[in-house]
mmCIF entry with sequence, helices, sheets and N, C-alpha, C, O atoms, coordinates in Angstrom:
data_MODEL
# 
_entry.id   MODEL 
# 
_entity.id                         1 
_entity.type                       polymer 
_entity.pdbx_number_of_molecules   1 
# 
_entity_poly.entity_id                      1 
_entity_poly.type                           'polypeptide(L)' 
_entity_poly.nstd_linkage                   no 
_entity_poly.nstd_monomer                   no 
_entity_poly.pdbx_seq_one_letter_code       MLSSVLRSARAVSVNVEIMRAFVRLRTMLAGNVELARKLAAQAL 
_entity_poly.pdbx_seq_one_letter_code_can   MLSSVLRSARAVSVNVEIMRAFVRLRTMLAGNVELARKLAAQAL 
_entity_poly.pdbx_strand_id                 A 
# 
loop_
_entity_poly_seq.entity_id 
_entity_poly_seq.num 
_entity_poly_seq.mon_id 
_entity_poly_seq.hetero 
1 1  MET n 
1 2  LEU n 
1 3  SER n 
1 4  SER n 
1 5  VAL n 
1 6  LEU n 
1 7  ARG n 
1 8  SER n 
1 9  ALA n 
1 10 ARG n 
1 11 ALA n 
1 12 VAL n 
1 13 SER n 
1 14 VAL n 
1 15 ASN n 
1 16 VAL n 
1 17 GLU n 
1 18 ILE n 
1 19 MET n 
1 20 ARG n 
1 21 ALA n 
1 22 PHE n 
1 23 VAL n 
1 24 ARG n 
1 25 LEU n 
1 26 ARG n 
1 27 THR n 
1 28 MET n 
1 29 LEU n 
1 30 ALA n 
1 31 GLY n 
1 32 ASN n 
1 33 VAL n 
1 34 GLU n 
1 35 LEU n 
1 36 ALA n 
1 37 ARG n 
1 38 LYS n 
1 39 LEU n 
1 40 ALA n 
1 41 ALA n 
1 42 GLN n 
1 43 ALA n 
1 44 LEU n 
# 
_struct_asym.id          A 
_struct_asym.entity_id   1 
# 
loop_
_struct_conf.conf_type_id 
_struct_conf.id 
_struct_conf.pdbx_PDB_helix_id 
_struct_conf.beg_label_comp_id 
_struct_conf.beg_label_asym_id 
_struct_conf.beg_label_seq_id 
_struct_conf.pdbx_beg_PDB_ins_code 
_struct_conf.end_label_comp_id 
_struct_conf.end_label_asym_id 
_struct_conf.end_label_seq_id 
_struct_conf.pdbx_end_PDB_ins_code 
_struct_conf.beg_auth_comp_id 
_struct_conf.beg_auth_asym_id 
_struct_conf.beg_auth_seq_id 
_struct_conf.end_auth_comp_id 
_struct_conf.end_auth_asym_id 
_struct_conf.end_auth_seq_id 
_struct_conf.pdbx_PDB_helix_class 
_struct_conf.details 
_struct_conf.pdbx_PDB_helix_length 
HELX_P HELX_P1 AA1 LEU A 2  ? VAL A 5  ? LEU A 2  VAL A 5  1 ? 4  
HELX_P HELX_P2 AA2 ALA A 9  ? GLY A 31 ? ALA A 9  GLY A 31 1 ? 23 
HELX_P HELX_P3 AA3 VAL A 33 ? ALA A 43 ? VAL A 33 ALA A 43 1 ? 11 
# 
_struct_conf_type.id          HELX_P 
_struct_conf_type.criteria    ? 
_struct_conf_type.reference   ? 
# 
loop_
_atom_site.group_PDB 
_atom_site.id 
_atom_site.type_symbol 
_atom_site.label_atom_id 
_atom_site.label_alt_id 
_atom_site.label_comp_id 
_atom_site.label_asym_id 
_atom_site.label_entity_id 
_atom_site.label_seq_id 
_atom_site.pdbx_PDB_ins_code 
_atom_site.Cartn_x 
_atom_site.Cartn_y 
_atom_site.Cartn_z 
_atom_site.occupancy 
_atom_site.B_iso_or_equiv 
_atom_site.pdbx_formal_charge 
_atom_site.auth_seq_id 
_atom_site.auth_comp_id 
_atom_site.auth_asym_id 
_atom_site.auth_atom_id 
_atom_site.pdbx_PDB_model_num 
ATOM 1   N N  . MET A 1 1  ? 0.541  14.050 5.723   1.00 0.00 ? 1  MET A N  1 
ATOM 2   C CA . MET A 1 1  ? -0.882 13.696 6.091   1.00 0.00 ? 1  MET A CA 1 
ATOM 3   C C  . MET A 1 1  ? -1.465 14.891 6.799   1.00 0.00 ? 1  MET A C  1 
ATOM 4   O O  . MET A 1 1  ? -2.658 15.149 6.641   1.00 0.00 ? 1  MET A O  1 
ATOM 5   N N  . LEU A 1 2  ? -0.683 15.653 7.585   1.00 0.00 ? 2  LEU A N  1 
ATOM 6   C CA . LEU A 1 2  ? -1.188 16.797 8.233   1.00 0.00 ? 2  LEU A CA 1 
ATOM 7   C C  . LEU A 1 2  ? -1.622 17.862 7.250   1.00 0.00 ? 2  LEU A C  1 
ATOM 8   O O  . LEU A 1 2  ? -2.631 18.538 7.452   1.00 0.00 ? 2  LEU A O  1 
ATOM 9   N N  . SER A 1 3  ? -0.859 18.007 6.191   1.00 0.00 ? 3  SER A N  1 
ATOM 10  C CA . SER A 1 3  ? -1.270 19.083 5.354   1.00 0.00 ? 3  SER A CA 1 
ATOM 11  C C  . SER A 1 3  ? -2.502 18.875 4.611   1.00 0.00 ? 3  SER A C  1 
ATOM 12  O O  . SER A 1 3  ? -3.120 19.821 4.122   1.00 0.00 ? 3  SER A O  1 
ATOM 13  N N  . SER A 1 4  ? -2.885 17.641 4.511   1.00 0.00 ? 4  SER A N  1 
ATOM 14  C CA . SER A 1 4  ? -4.254 17.427 3.845   1.00 0.00 ? 4  SER A CA 1 
ATOM 15  C C  . SER A 1 4  ? -5.405 17.611 4.807   1.00 0.00 ? 4  SER A C  1 
ATOM 16  O O  . SER A 1 4  ? -6.544 17.740 4.357   1.00 0.00 ? 4  SER A O  1 
ATOM 17  N N  . VAL A 1 5  ? -5.174 17.631 6.097   1.00 0.00 ? 5  VAL A N  1 
ATOM 18  C CA . VAL A 1 5  ? -6.097 17.915 7.148   1.00 0.00 ? 5  VAL A CA 1 
ATOM 19  C C  . VAL A 1 5  ? -6.276 19.309 7.362   1.00 0.00 ? 5  VAL A C  1 
ATOM 20  O O  . VAL A 1 5  ? -7.425 19.720 7.526   1.00 0.00 ? 5  VAL A O  1 
ATOM 21  N N  . LEU A 1 6  ? -5.277 20.133 7.388   1.00 0.00 ? 6  LEU A N  1 
ATOM 22  C CA . LEU A 1 6  ? -5.338 21.473 7.578   1.00 0.00 ? 6  LEU A CA 1 
ATOM 23  C C  . LEU A 1 6  ? -5.827 22.163 6.418   1.00 0.00 ? 6  LEU A C  1 
ATOM 24  O O  . LEU A 1 6  ? -5.586 21.705 5.301   1.00 0.00 ? 6  LEU A O  1 
ATOM 25  N N  . ARG A 1 7  ? -6.589 23.375 6.590   1.00 0.00 ? 7  ARG A N  1 
ATOM 26  C CA . ARG A 1 7  ? -7.380 24.149 5.561   1.00 0.00 ? 7  ARG A CA 1 
ATOM 27  C C  . ARG A 1 7  ? -6.660 25.390 5.092   1.00 0.00 ? 7  ARG A C  1 
ATOM 28  O O  . ARG A 1 7  ? -7.234 26.161 4.323   1.00 0.00 ? 7  ARG A O  1 
ATOM 29  N N  . SER A 1 8  ? -5.459 25.616 5.505   1.00 0.00 ? 8  SER A N  1 
ATOM 30  C CA . SER A 1 8  ? -4.804 26.824 5.098   1.00 0.00 ? 8  SER A CA 1 
ATOM 31  C C  . SER A 1 8  ? -4.250 26.770 3.757   1.00 0.00 ? 8  SER A C  1 
ATOM 32  O O  . SER A 1 8  ? -3.987 25.682 3.244   1.00 0.00 ? 8  SER A O  1 
ATOM 33  N N  . ALA A 1 9  ? -4.038 27.969 3.098   1.00 0.00 ? 9  ALA A N  1 
ATOM 34  C CA . ALA A 1 9  ? -3.478 27.871 1.717   1.00 0.00 ? 9  ALA A CA 1 
ATOM 35  C C  . ALA A 1 9  ? -2.184 27.358 1.670   1.00 0.00 ? 9  ALA A C  1 
ATOM 36  O O  . ALA A 1 9  ? -1.856 26.649 0.719   1.00 0.00 ? 9  ALA A O  1 
ATOM 37  N N  . ARG A 1 10 ? -1.318 27.649 2.665   1.00 0.00 ? 10 ARG A N  1 
ATOM 38  C CA . ARG A 1 10 ? -0.003 27.019 2.786   1.00 0.00 ? 10 ARG A CA 1 
ATOM 39  C C  . ARG A 1 10 ? 0.062  25.473 2.853   1.00 0.00 ? 10 ARG A C  1 
ATOM 40  O O  . ARG A 1 10 ? 0.909  24.805 2.259   1.00 0.00 ? 10 ARG A O  1 
ATOM 41  N N  . ALA A 1 11 ? -0.931 24.970 3.647   1.00 0.00 ? 11 ALA A N  1 
ATOM 42  C CA . ALA A 1 11 ? -1.005 23.485 3.808   1.00 0.00 ? 11 ALA A CA 1 
ATOM 43  C C  . ALA A 1 11 ? -1.469 22.859 2.470   1.00 0.00 ? 11 ALA A C  1 
ATOM 44  O O  . ALA A 1 11 ? -1.057 21.761 2.095   1.00 0.00 ? 11 ALA A O  1 
ATOM 45  N N  . VAL A 1 12 ? -2.358 23.622 1.759   1.00 0.00 ? 12 VAL A N  1 
ATOM 46  C CA . VAL A 1 12 ? -2.759 22.963 0.417   1.00 0.00 ? 12 VAL A CA 1 
ATOM 47  C C  . VAL A 1 12 ? -1.607 22.905 -0.569  1.00 0.00 ? 12 VAL A C  1 
ATOM 48  O O  . VAL A 1 12 ? -1.384 21.925 -1.280  1.00 0.00 ? 12 VAL A O  1 
ATOM 49  N N  . SER A 1 13 ? -0.858 24.071 -0.565  1.00 0.00 ? 13 SER A N  1 
ATOM 50  C CA . SER A 1 13 ? 0.309  24.132 -1.492  1.00 0.00 ? 13 SER A CA 1 
ATOM 51  C C  . SER A 1 13 ? 1.387  23.092 -1.108  1.00 0.00 ? 13 SER A C  1 
ATOM 52  O O  . SER A 1 13 ? 1.988  22.458 -1.974  1.00 0.00 ? 13 SER A O  1 
ATOM 53  N N  . VAL A 1 14 ? 1.604  22.943 0.152   1.00 0.00 ? 14 VAL A N  1 
ATOM 54  C CA . VAL A 1 14 ? 2.590  21.899 0.600   1.00 0.00 ? 14 VAL A CA 1 
ATOM 55  C C  . VAL A 1 14 ? 2.037  20.516 0.127   1.00 0.00 ? 14 VAL A C  1 
ATOM 56  O O  . VAL A 1 14 ? 2.816  19.729 -0.411  1.00 0.00 ? 14 VAL A O  1 
ATOM 57  N N  . ASN A 1 15 ? 0.823  20.212 0.293   1.00 0.00 ? 15 ASN A N  1 
ATOM 58  C CA . ASN A 1 15 ? 0.167  18.976 -0.021  1.00 0.00 ? 15 ASN A CA 1 
ATOM 59  C C  . ASN A 1 15 ? 0.372  18.740 -1.631  1.00 0.00 ? 15 ASN A C  1 
ATOM 60  O O  . ASN A 1 15 ? 0.747  17.660 -2.086  1.00 0.00 ? 15 ASN A O  1 
ATOM 61  N N  . VAL A 1 16 ? 0.114  19.752 -2.335  1.00 0.00 ? 16 VAL A N  1 
ATOM 62  C CA . VAL A 1 16 ? 0.247  19.683 -3.803  1.00 0.00 ? 16 VAL A CA 1 
ATOM 63  C C  . VAL A 1 16 ? 1.709  19.463 -4.231  1.00 0.00 ? 16 VAL A C  1 
ATOM 64  O O  . VAL A 1 16 ? 1.946  18.754 -5.210  1.00 0.00 ? 16 VAL A O  1 
ATOM 65  N N  . GLU A 1 17 ? 2.708  20.054 -3.524  1.00 0.00 ? 17 GLU A N  1 
ATOM 66  C CA . GLU A 1 17 ? 4.050  19.780 -3.813  1.00 0.00 ? 17 GLU A CA 1 
ATOM 67  C C  . GLU A 1 17 ? 4.421  18.462 -3.485  1.00 0.00 ? 17 GLU A C  1 
ATOM 68  O O  . GLU A 1 17 ? 5.143  17.845 -4.268  1.00 0.00 ? 17 GLU A O  1 
ATOM 69  N N  . ILE A 1 18 ? 4.011  17.913 -2.380  1.00 0.00 ? 18 ILE A N  1 
ATOM 70  C CA . ILE A 1 18 ? 4.278  16.533 -1.975  1.00 0.00 ? 18 ILE A CA 1 
ATOM 71  C C  . ILE A 1 18 ? 3.773  15.547 -3.124  1.00 0.00 ? 18 ILE A C  1 
ATOM 72  O O  . ILE A 1 18 ? 4.511  14.636 -3.499  1.00 0.00 ? 18 ILE A O  1 
ATOM 73  N N  . MET A 1 19 ? 2.604  15.725 -3.637  1.00 0.00 ? 19 MET A N  1 
ATOM 74  C CA . MET A 1 19 ? 2.019  14.936 -4.660  1.00 0.00 ? 19 MET A CA 1 
ATOM 75  C C  . MET A 1 19 ? 2.915  14.967 -5.901  1.00 0.00 ? 19 MET A C  1 
ATOM 76  O O  . MET A 1 19 ? 3.241  13.936 -6.489  1.00 0.00 ? 19 MET A O  1 
ATOM 77  N N  . ARG A 1 20 ? 3.290  16.164 -6.266  1.00 0.00 ? 20 ARG A N  1 
ATOM 78  C CA . ARG A 1 20 ? 4.134  16.382 -7.485  1.00 0.00 ? 20 ARG A CA 1 
ATOM 79  C C  . ARG A 1 20 ? 5.434  15.601 -7.204  1.00 0.00 ? 20 ARG A C  1 
ATOM 80  O O  . ARG A 1 20 ? 5.933  14.950 -8.121  1.00 0.00 ? 20 ARG A O  1 
ATOM 81  N N  . ALA A 1 21 ? 5.962  15.629 -6.083  1.00 0.00 ? 21 ALA A N  1 
ATOM 82  C CA . ALA A 1 21 ? 7.269  14.953 -5.838  1.00 0.00 ? 21 ALA A CA 1 
ATOM 83  C C  . ALA A 1 21 ? 7.115  13.440 -6.010  1.00 0.00 ? 21 ALA A C  1 
ATOM 84  O O  . ALA A 1 21 ? 8.010  12.782 -6.540  1.00 0.00 ? 21 ALA A O  1 
ATOM 85  N N  . PHE A 1 22 ? 5.949  12.873 -5.550  1.00 0.00 ? 22 PHE A N  1 
ATOM 86  C CA . PHE A 1 22 ? 5.768  11.491 -5.711  1.00 0.00 ? 22 PHE A CA 1 
ATOM 87  C C  . PHE A 1 22 ? 5.501  11.192 -7.161  1.00 0.00 ? 22 PHE A C  1 
ATOM 88  O O  . PHE A 1 22 ? 5.821  10.073 -7.561  1.00 0.00 ? 22 PHE A O  1 
ATOM 89  N N  . VAL A 1 23 ? 4.937  12.075 -8.030  1.00 0.00 ? 23 VAL A N  1 
ATOM 90  C CA . VAL A 1 23 ? 4.709  11.758 -9.320  1.00 0.00 ? 23 VAL A CA 1 
ATOM 91  C C  . VAL A 1 23 ? 6.091  11.869 -10.113 1.00 0.00 ? 23 VAL A C  1 
ATOM 92  O O  . VAL A 1 23 ? 6.302  11.099 -11.050 1.00 0.00 ? 23 VAL A O  1 
ATOM 93  N N  . ARG A 1 24 ? 6.945  12.740 -9.770  1.00 0.00 ? 24 ARG A N  1 
ATOM 94  C CA . ARG A 1 24 ? 8.244  12.830 -10.236 1.00 0.00 ? 24 ARG A CA 1 
ATOM 95  C C  . ARG A 1 24 ? 9.077  11.550 -9.958  1.00 0.00 ? 24 ARG A C  1 
ATOM 96  O O  . ARG A 1 24 ? 9.778  11.013 -10.816 1.00 0.00 ? 24 ARG A O  1 
ATOM 97  N N  . LEU A 1 25 ? 8.942  11.127 -8.734  1.00 0.00 ? 25 LEU A N  1 
ATOM 98  C CA . LEU A 1 25 ? 9.603  9.806  -8.461  1.00 0.00 ? 25 LEU A CA 1 
ATOM 99  C C  . LEU A 1 25 ? 9.086  8.599  -9.187  1.00 0.00 ? 25 LEU A C  1 
ATOM 100 O O  . LEU A 1 25 ? 9.850  7.760  -9.663  1.00 0.00 ? 25 LEU A O  1 
ATOM 101 N N  . ARG A 1 26 ? 7.887  8.529  -9.258  1.00 0.00 ? 26 ARG A N  1 
ATOM 102 C CA . ARG A 1 26 ? 7.146  7.453  -10.132 1.00 0.00 ? 26 ARG A CA 1 
ATOM 103 C C  . ARG A 1 26 ? 7.717  7.534  -11.666 1.00 0.00 ? 26 ARG A C  1 
ATOM 104 O O  . ARG A 1 26 ? 8.074  6.531  -12.282 1.00 0.00 ? 26 ARG A O  1 
ATOM 105 N N  . THR A 1 27 ? 7.752  8.767  -12.161 1.00 0.00 ? 27 THR A N  1 
ATOM 106 C CA . THR A 1 27 ? 8.201  8.879  -13.593 1.00 0.00 ? 27 THR A CA 1 
ATOM 107 C C  . THR A 1 27 ? 9.602  8.508  -13.731 1.00 0.00 ? 27 THR A C  1 
ATOM 108 O O  . THR A 1 27 ? 9.993  7.877  -14.713 1.00 0.00 ? 27 THR A O  1 
ATOM 109 N N  . MET A 1 28 ? 10.458 8.914  -12.685 1.00 0.00 ? 28 MET A N  1 
ATOM 110 C CA . MET A 1 28 ? 11.867 8.477  -12.719 1.00 0.00 ? 28 MET A CA 1 
ATOM 111 C C  . MET A 1 28 ? 12.121 6.990  -12.699 1.00 0.00 ? 28 MET A C  1 
ATOM 112 O O  . MET A 1 28 ? 12.945 6.441  -13.430 1.00 0.00 ? 28 MET A O  1 
ATOM 113 N N  . LEU A 1 29 ? 11.321 6.342  -11.772 1.00 0.00 ? 29 LEU A N  1 
ATOM 114 C CA . LEU A 1 29 ? 11.410 4.896  -11.700 1.00 0.00 ? 29 LEU A CA 1 
ATOM 115 C C  . LEU A 1 29 ? 10.884 4.183  -12.938 1.00 0.00 ? 29 LEU A C  1 
ATOM 116 O O  . LEU A 1 29 ? 11.353 3.093  -13.262 1.00 0.00 ? 29 LEU A O  1 
ATOM 117 N N  . ALA A 1 30 ? 9.963  4.749  -13.603 1.00 0.00 ? 30 ALA A N  1 
ATOM 118 C CA . ALA A 1 30 ? 9.414  4.175  -14.886 1.00 0.00 ? 30 ALA A CA 1 
ATOM 119 C C  . ALA A 1 30 ? 10.442 4.262  -15.924 1.00 0.00 ? 30 ALA A C  1 
ATOM 120 O O  . ALA A 1 30 ? 10.548 3.370  -16.765 1.00 0.00 ? 30 ALA A O  1 
ATOM 121 N N  . GLY A 1 31 ? 11.218 5.303  -15.912 1.00 0.00 ? 31 GLY A N  1 
ATOM 122 C CA . GLY A 1 31 ? 12.288 5.470  -16.880 1.00 0.00 ? 31 GLY A CA 1 
ATOM 123 C C  . GLY A 1 31 ? 13.509 4.823  -16.600 1.00 0.00 ? 31 GLY A C  1 
ATOM 124 O O  . GLY A 1 31 ? 14.300 4.673  -17.531 1.00 0.00 ? 31 GLY A O  1 
ATOM 125 N N  . ASN A 1 32 ? 13.807 4.397  -15.422 1.00 0.00 ? 32 ASN A N  1 
ATOM 126 C CA . ASN A 1 32 ? 15.017 3.698  -14.976 1.00 0.00 ? 32 ASN A CA 1 
ATOM 127 C C  . ASN A 1 32 ? 14.782 2.419  -14.392 1.00 0.00 ? 32 ASN A C  1 
ATOM 128 O O  . ASN A 1 32 ? 14.587 2.322  -13.180 1.00 0.00 ? 32 ASN A O  1 
ATOM 129 N N  . VAL A 1 33 ? 14.784 1.356  -15.206 1.00 0.00 ? 33 VAL A N  1 
ATOM 130 C CA . VAL A 1 33 ? 14.508 -0.033 -14.907 1.00 0.00 ? 33 VAL A CA 1 
ATOM 131 C C  . VAL A 1 33 ? 15.483 -0.456 -13.755 1.00 0.00 ? 33 VAL A C  1 
ATOM 132 O O  . VAL A 1 33 ? 15.025 -1.021 -12.762 1.00 0.00 ? 33 VAL A O  1 
ATOM 133 N N  . GLU A 1 34 ? 16.706 -0.212 -13.865 1.00 0.00 ? 34 GLU A N  1 
ATOM 134 C CA . GLU A 1 34 ? 17.696 -0.635 -12.986 1.00 0.00 ? 34 GLU A CA 1 
ATOM 135 C C  . GLU A 1 34 ? 17.439 -0.197 -11.584 1.00 0.00 ? 34 GLU A C  1 
ATOM 136 O O  . GLU A 1 34 ? 17.421 -1.006 -10.657 1.00 0.00 ? 34 GLU A O  1 
ATOM 137 N N  . LEU A 1 35 ? 17.231 1.152  -11.419 1.00 0.00 ? 35 LEU A N  1 
ATOM 138 C CA . LEU A 1 35 ? 16.866 1.836  -10.234 1.00 0.00 ? 35 LEU A CA 1 
ATOM 139 C C  . LEU A 1 35 ? 15.640 1.233  -9.590  1.00 0.00 ? 35 LEU A C  1 
ATOM 140 O O  . LEU A 1 35 ? 15.602 0.996  -8.382  1.00 0.00 ? 35 LEU A O  1 
ATOM 141 N N  . ALA A 1 36 ? 14.655 0.994  -10.401 1.00 0.00 ? 36 ALA A N  1 
ATOM 142 C CA . ALA A 1 36 ? 13.301 0.386  -9.927  1.00 0.00 ? 36 ALA A CA 1 
ATOM 143 C C  . ALA A 1 36 ? 13.593 -1.082 -9.335  1.00 0.00 ? 36 ALA A C  1 
ATOM 144 O O  . ALA A 1 36 ? 12.988 -1.514 -8.354  1.00 0.00 ? 36 ALA A O  1 
ATOM 145 N N  . ARG A 1 37 ? 14.549 -1.783 -10.005 1.00 0.00 ? 37 ARG A N  1 
ATOM 146 C CA . ARG A 1 37 ? 14.811 -3.153 -9.513  1.00 0.00 ? 37 ARG A CA 1 
ATOM 147 C C  . ARG A 1 37 ? 15.600 -3.078 -8.302  1.00 0.00 ? 37 ARG A C  1 
ATOM 148 O O  . ARG A 1 37 ? 15.411 -3.939 -7.444  1.00 0.00 ? 37 ARG A O  1 
ATOM 149 N N  . LYS A 1 38 ? 16.504 -2.119 -8.103  1.00 0.00 ? 38 LYS A N  1 
ATOM 150 C CA . LYS A 1 38 ? 17.281 -1.916 -6.830  1.00 0.00 ? 38 LYS A CA 1 
ATOM 151 C C  . LYS A 1 38 ? 16.310 -1.654 -5.708  1.00 0.00 ? 38 LYS A C  1 
ATOM 152 O O  . LYS A 1 38 ? 16.392 -2.275 -4.648  1.00 0.00 ? 38 LYS A O  1 
ATOM 153 N N  . LEU A 1 39 ? 15.408 -0.755 -5.931  1.00 0.00 ? 39 LEU A N  1 
ATOM 154 C CA . LEU A 1 39 ? 14.398 -0.199 -4.871  1.00 0.00 ? 39 LEU A CA 1 
ATOM 155 C C  . LEU A 1 39 ? 13.511 -1.458 -4.486  1.00 0.00 ? 39 LEU A C  1 
ATOM 156 O O  . LEU A 1 39 ? 13.216 -1.669 -3.310  1.00 0.00 ? 39 LEU A O  1 
ATOM 157 N N  . ALA A 1 40 ? 13.087 -2.304 -5.535  1.00 0.00 ? 40 ALA A N  1 
ATOM 158 C CA . ALA A 1 40 ? 12.236 -3.367 -5.189  1.00 0.00 ? 40 ALA A CA 1 
ATOM 159 C C  . ALA A 1 40 ? 12.951 -4.403 -4.351  1.00 0.00 ? 40 ALA A C  1 
ATOM 160 O O  . ALA A 1 40 ? 12.325 -5.069 -3.527  1.00 0.00 ? 40 ALA A O  1 
ATOM 161 N N  . ALA A 1 41 ? 14.319 -4.561 -4.554  1.00 0.00 ? 41 ALA A N  1 
ATOM 162 C CA . ALA A 1 41 ? 15.060 -5.557 -3.925  1.00 0.00 ? 41 ALA A CA 1 
ATOM 163 C C  . ALA A 1 41 ? 15.230 -5.046 -2.415  1.00 0.00 ? 41 ALA A C  1 
ATOM 164 O O  . ALA A 1 41 ? 15.314 -5.864 -1.500  1.00 0.00 ? 41 ALA A O  1 
ATOM 165 N N  . GLN A 1 42 ? 15.274 -3.771 -2.204  1.00 0.00 ? 42 GLN A N  1 
ATOM 166 C CA . GLN A 1 42 ? 15.415 -3.300 -0.884  1.00 0.00 ? 42 GLN A CA 1 
ATOM 167 C C  . GLN A 1 42 ? 14.130 -3.351 -0.070  1.00 0.00 ? 42 GLN A C  1 
ATOM 168 O O  . GLN A 1 42 ? 14.145 -3.370 1.161   1.00 0.00 ? 42 GLN A O  1 
ATOM 169 N N  . ALA A 1 43 ? 13.065 -3.371 -0.769  1.00 0.00 ? 43 ALA A N  1 
ATOM 170 C CA . ALA A 1 43 ? 11.817 -3.382 0.004   1.00 0.00 ? 43 ALA A CA 1 
ATOM 171 C C  . ALA A 1 43 ? 11.486 -4.884 0.425   1.00 0.00 ? 43 ALA A C  1 
ATOM 172 O O  . ALA A 1 43 ? 10.640 -5.148 1.279   1.00 0.00 ? 43 ALA A O  1 
ATOM 173 N N  . LEU A 1 44 ? 12.154 -5.739 -0.183  1.00 0.00 ? 44 LEU A N  1 
ATOM 174 C CA . LEU A 1 44 ? 11.928 -7.176 0.339   1.00 0.00 ? 44 LEU A CA 1 
ATOM 175 C C  . LEU A 1 44 ? 12.671 -7.568 1.489   1.00 0.00 ? 44 LEU A C  1 
ATOM 176 O O  . LEU A 1 44 ? 12.537 -8.699 1.956   1.00 0.00 ? 44 LEU A O  1 
# 
């Protein structure tokens, strides 16, 4: 969250990398039903 508040070039690049990591995670979960099911069970 701090990287989205700061205005430096480094903060912006860190924020972009964080977003890319979440997109990759979502893609992995979409492709692996068993892993998604295990994570959903842990969340409950």
